[in-house]
N, C-alpha and C positions, 0 to 999 in steps of 0.2 A: 736237805740237812736235818739235823736233829730237831730243828724248830718246825719242820714240815713246810718250809717256805714262808713263814710269817716273820722271821728275823728275831723272834722273842721266844723264850722258854719260861715255864713256871718253875719257881724255886720256893723253898720254905721262906716265909716272911721273917724279917728280923723281929726280935722279941717285942720291941716298942710298938710295932704295927699290930701284932697279935693282942697286946695289952690294951690298945685303943679300940679293939673290936673291929679292925679294918680287914680282917681275914687271915687265914692260915698260909696262903700262897701269895706270891707277888711275881711280876714279870720282870725279866732282865734280858739283856742282849744275848743272843745265841753265841756261844764260844766258838762254834765251828764256822759259821758264815759271817760272824761279826755284824749281825744285824741286817745284812743285805737280803737274806732269804734265798740266796742262790749259791751254788757251788759250781766251779768250772767242770765241764765234762772232761775226764782224762783222755788226752789224745796222744798216742804214741808218736815220738818224733825222731828217735835215734837209739843207737845201741852201742854197747861195748861188749863184744863177745855175745853171750846169750842174755845179757841184761838189757832190758828195754826201758827207756825213760819216757816221761809224759810231760806235755805242756800243761801249765796251769797249776802245778803242784811243786813244792820244794821241801827240802829237808833242813831242819835246824840242827843244833849241836846237842840237843837233849838225848839222853839214853832212851827215854820212853816218850810217846806222844810227839814225835819229831816231824811228822808229816803235816804240812800246812797248805791250804789253798792259796792261790795268788792274791786274794784280797787281804791276806795278812802280810803287811809290809815288814813285820818283825815278829820275833817270838817273845812273848811276855815273860817267859821263864828264863831262857838263857841269854836273851838280848840279841840273838843273831839277826842280821839284816838280810832280807830276801835276796837282794841283788848280789850279795856276796856268797850265797849258798848254792849247792848243786840242785839240779832237778831231781824229783822223786822217781823211784823205780816204779814201773807200771804195776808189777805184781803186788808190791807193798801198798800202793794207793788202793788197789782193788780190795785187798784183804781189810784194809783200814775202813773203807766205806761200808763194806758188808758187815763188819763188826759193829758199826753204828746203826745198822738197819737201813742204810741208804741203798736203793736199787741201783745196780750197776749193769749197764748193757753189755 
């Protein structure tokens, strides 16, 4: 994941933290793995015509950033619930992970 497996990422610290001299950066939960440090390996499981789907990934209703790993039980933006949403397309998950710098086999 973006966190390189630690579950946390560095972000700019809030102003009060900087003012107290506690540093310019702080750690927060990784938005992609939600603090677990792991992402599911995309595994193809079915298809409709030429479209192949993967286990472990699902799509919410958002126009952008709609691909979620299975450890996200809901989308914090549109409110979609994982169990009510379709599986992600294999090609889209691959492009998404590559765009984040995640190595894909």
